[in-house]
N, C-alpha and C positions, 0 to 999 in steps of 0.2 A: 410631486408628492415621493417619487418613489427613487427621484434623481437623487433628493434631500437624504434619503433614509440611505442610500449607498454613502453618500459624502461624509453620513454620518459615523459610518462601522467599517468603509474599506480602509484596509490595513497604512493605516499612520505611520511608518516607522522614521526612526531620523537616520540621514544617510551614514556610508559607511566612514565616509571621512570624518564625522562624528561621534561615531560610535567605537568604543575602548572594550574590548573582550579580552579579559585573561584566560585565552584557552581556544585552539582553533582546531579543523581539521588535517591531519598530518598525514601523509603516504603508509602506509605498514606492509604493504604487499603491491607489487607488479608482475607484468606479465601473463594476466586472469584476460581469459576470452570474453570480451561481451557480457560482464556482470550484470544480472538483472536483481539480484538479490542476496541478501545474505543475512545468515540466523545460526544459531546455537543450538542444541539440542540437550533436554534436560539431561541433568546430570553431568554433564561435561561444559564447564562453565566458559572455560579457555579456548575449547576447539571451536574455530569457526569452520562454518557452512556455506559455502559461497557456489549461487547459482547463477551458470553461465546459458546465455539463451541457445545454442545450438541442440543442446540436451543432456549438458554435463552437473554436477556437482562436482564440487575440488572442496578441499577439505585445506585449512591454514591453521599451523599450531608455531608458536612463537616468532612470528615474522616468515615465516616462508609457506609455501606450496607443498602439501605432505602428502598429497595423493590424489586420487579420484576416488570419489564413494557413492556416485552413481553415474552410469552412462547407457542414456536411453536417444541417444542422438537421431538414431535409424527411425524410430519412430516421431519424430519431430519435424514440423514445417518452422523453420529458424528465418527471422530477418521482416523487419518495420515493428509491427508490433505483435507480432507471432513469434513461440518460441514456449521453450521452457522459463515459465514467468516467477515459480516460488517452490517453497518446500515449506514443511511444519513438521514438526517432531510430536508423535501422542505425548499427552504427560507422561503419562508412564511408560516412555521408550525402554527405560532399562531395562523394564521386566521384558516388554511386549516387542522390541521395536520395532516397530509399527511408525511410518511417517509416511506422508501425503504430497503429493505434489498438483501444479496444475501447469498443462501443459496443450500446447494448439499440434493437435496432428498432422499427420500428412495431408488430411484434406481437409486442413483449415478450418476444424471444428476444435471446442475446449472439451478437454478429459481434467476430471479431477479423480487421482488414481491416491491408492491403497498400495505401498511395497513394504515388505521386511527387508531388515538387514541380518546378517549373521553377528552383528556387534559392531563391525569394523566397513562394512562393503554393504551400501547397498543389494538387493538382488533383485537384475528387469525382470526375471520370471514368476518373482511372489507376484505381479499386479491381480491388483481387483477394484476394477471402473466402480467407481462411486457416484458419479454425476457424467453424465454427457450433454452438451448444448450445442445445436446445430449453430455454425456462425452465417450468416446473409454477407458479410463484408469481413473484408484484411484486417479492419481496424475497431478500434473499441472492445480489445479482450479482457480487460477488467485482469484478473487474474492472482490477486490476493490471497493468502489464505493462511488465517491466525487461529491458534486456538483460544474461547476466554476461560476464567477461573472453574468453570463448572464441567468442562471437559466439551465443548459444543464445538465444531470447526467450521470456522465463518470463511465466505468465497465470496470476492466481490466480483458482479459482472458487469461489462459494459453495454451499451445500447443496442449491439448489433452493427452500430458501423454506418457509415457513410458519413453525410453532416447535416444536423438538423434533427435527428433519429425519423427519417422518412415514414417509419412503420408506426413511430406512434409507442414505441413499444415499452420505454418506460415508464410508462401509466398505465399498462394491461399487465394488471395482475395473471392474467390465462400465458402469461410467456415469464421464462426466468432471466432473459434478458435486462439489464437497468435496475439490476436489484442487488440487493443483499441479503445470501443465503445461510443458512448455518443446519447443521447436522451434529447429533452424536454416534458417528463412527462405530462404536463398539458396540451401540445396541442396536446396530439398524434402522434407525430411525427413518423416516422420510425427510425431507430435503425442507422446512420452511424458510417464507419470505420476511425477513424482519424488517427491511429496507427497501423501498422501491422511487424511482423516479430521480434515479441514478448517472450520466450521461458516461464516464469513465471511473467508475475507484481505483484506480490501478493501486492507491497504497491507502492501507486503514492501519491502524493500532487500538490495542488493548494499554491503558495506562498498566504496570504493574502495582504500582501503589492501590488505585483505588478501583481498579475494574473498569472504569472509562472509555468510550469508545472517541476516539479521531478518526475519522474520513475526509482526505482531500481526493475530489471530485474534480477531475481534466474537465474545465471550459470549455468552450463553442470559439467564439472570436474573441472575443469581449472581457471574462471572468473569470478567476478562476479562483475555488473555494475549498475553504475548512469546516465541516460540520463536526456537529460534535452531540453527543447521545449519555447522557448519565447511566451508570449501571443500572440502575432500578427500572430505567425504561426499555433496554436494549430487544425486551424481548418483545416490547409493545407495537406495531406496526409503527413505521414512519414515512413519511411520503417527502421527501426532498427536491419535490418540486421541477426537475427537468423533466420535457423539453418547454414546460410555460414559462416556466424560468430558468437563465442562465445567473445564477450568482443568487442577490437579492433583484435583480432586473428582470421584467419581460422580456420574455423572448421572443414569443409568436404567442400572441391572447387570441388564435383561433383556435390553438392546441387546448383539447379539453384536459382539466387538472381534477381528477380525482378524489373522492371526499375522506376515504377510508382512512383510518388511522393520522396520524398527528402531521400536520404541515409541519416541515424542520426546514428554516432558515438559517445558512452558513452564518458562524458567530466571525470570521473576516473571509474579507476578499480583496484579490489585487487585481488590476489592472495587465493589460498588453504593454506595457512601455517598455523601455531599454531591452528589448529583445526576449521577452518573457514570452511563452507560450504554452507551457504545459507544467502543471502544480505534482510533484512530490512529496508525497506523503509522511510523515516521518512519528517522532514516539516524544512522548514525555519524561525529559531525561532523569531515570534513577541509578544512575551510578556513582561511582564514587573516586574517580577518576579527576573530575569535575567538579569540585563541591559549588563555587560558584553558577554552575549551570542545573543543579537540578531543582524539580517541579518546571523547568521549560520544556516546550511545546517546538520541535525544531522542524521546520519542512525549507522547501526549495525549488528552485524551476529548474527543469531538465536543460530548458535551451539558453539563457544564460547563466545557468549555475550559481545564482544568487545564492545564500541563505538567510532564513530571519528565524527569528525564533521569537515566543512571547509568554509572561509566566503564568500555567492552566489552572490553576487555582479555582475551585470553585464554578471551571467552566465559563470561565472566559477569556479574551484574547485579553488579556491586561500588558503593562510595560513593555509593549512590542517595538522590536527594535531591526534591522537588518544588518545582519552579521559582517564584519570586515574581511570576507573571506568566502571563498570561493571553491566549488565542486563541478567541473566539467562535466558536460552530458550526466548530470546526477540522473542515475536510473532508481536508483533506493536506498533508504537507512535498511539501517537494521540494527540490532540489541545481543551482545554475548551472554552468556547466563548470569554474571553479574549486573545486569543492566548497562554496563557501557555503553557509547552507541558509535555506530560505524555510517560508512557511506562507501557509495561504489559508484565508478564513473565507467557508464557502457561504453564511450568509444577509446578513451585511454585505459580502460585493461587494468586500473587501479581502486585496490582497497585502500580506505583512511581511517582513522579512528579519532574520535575530538577530547583532544590531549590538553591538560596545563601547558 
């Protein structure tokens, strides 16, 4: 039965040779050092901030690297899945100059910290620790930070690493590993678990038009998955199934599955054929540069660089297709302040933009 369910709902795309898109990802900037993320700050729609794994955040304007916004490389352990992994700017950044980073410290543990800037550069001395998570292994660090429209800051945490979640941490609500957490950093509120049963939610995003949540959870050895949570349900506890399930398939029938919250299965999965191995989650396109892409959710695979998209209306994955272009070593997608879509290549050190 489960095999039939997977076959009915797994990613069904037209091959690249049969797909014709009126847009593509085109290089904007080269010469970056292992970029892991790209985003913009409120009030600066055309200025990009590119996170580099070794602990720096570079600024890009007009197709050029214009400077270093933050350098905390002395505090960061970089390499493999560790490093400076993302940045998120406060919704009130124009007034309060606060921003937040997720990084692996020199001991290999996760830190989520608040920093302040002087309006131009981040101030390393302003660090205020918001979250510390001890990491038992060097992989599955998660690392994404995103704000929702209500001012909550979210962080995705992997299951602690190794393989198969040996400590069954993802289903254990007494640990922060394998979870989606949120807090209101300006109110000093405690961290709340809104999702569990996650293996490694490397990248997730909120649709800027609807507020809906999209999570790409990296699989074990067979299935990569995209999960959806409607805006109205984001605050309600959800169980995404790992490590009882990988995608929609039973991974380990001996692993207990907690019954708290809603059990959420992915809306689409794809297998490890053609060199695929690790999903890189993206965004629902809401920009103006490519009208034909509006409303489509873009995501890809780090290992083979393939990119797929589907119509995200109503939280369904319809009109799915494999795009006829690739981004090598695709580490992340990101948006500028106008909603236009970007991607970064970890090994090539290149920033791309979706353009017609």
